[in-house]
C-alpha angles and dihedrals in degrees: 000000000000117000114238114225117206112225110198091192088072093061116090111240120233113253124229114196116204113193120190122198108195126193107227097168123139093267088065092065120124122008095006098057091040090053091047092053091046090049092054093046091052096039095056096067090050091048090050089051092051090047091050090053088055104045092167088071124073104209114203129185134211125174131198121191120196133194123124085342133023116232138164110262089182104019102176124062095257120195107248092239090060100045117109114188118239113194120249124222130218124240144137133353134338111264097175093149091059090050091054090050090054091051091048088059092063099041089091137105088244093057093038105039126175129019109355138186118207107287121243118227119189119191118193120184140156101198152015124306114253097194136055098307093165090057091045093052091047092052091046096052092045090059116111098247100028096100093054094043122111101236120199130173135197119203107209114205131351098283102067132132094241091171089066091047090050091051088053092050091045094187127119096220103037114079130183112276110239120227111185095161141025094266092054092050094050091047095048094047090051093047096045093052099043108031096064091050090053091045097053092044091054104039119195131201090262109120090211115051092200094064097070090038091054091052091048091050091053092051097043111111123224129208123249121252132187091216114081120188 
């Protein structure tokens, strides 16, 4: 009798889509936007390393930037190994609602075909939305995969509409992560992009994946900085 040899390369890997929504409004000019770009450049190697440690998962990245308009900075779901970061610039208003509408358009089975893990959506902002945020949130939560998504938010600076960020998270235990200096922002971007990948690759008995993530976020230390936003 012939021996059957299992070839793992023939099994389709599960995809994990990580979508970043980045505030690039005028209030982000200077140290904030520079720190955001640095955070993304330094987070990508760590995310690649985490993905390499979990070869059964195909990690894909999309990025929306929003100022006076919301546009795709990385429109296609790029494999993390292929993504090269291009810096964003700060200008204009804060069209967060439009950004959420763009994301809603890709939280579909058509845009995310095949075997999927719950997508991760990270929203980072330093201010107050200047467009129809209620309509944007409504469109987002009506999207096919919005309810199952792991939703994280980073409040940049001390003058942020945290109530809006909490509405986006829509979870009683997960709170917006506060970044009042460059070190905080770098740390939170790294954590928000890598911790969910680790969590879904090592499932626990917790019925809600955000509960252990929320506890980990509370315990995660941040570095000190002399610059306070």
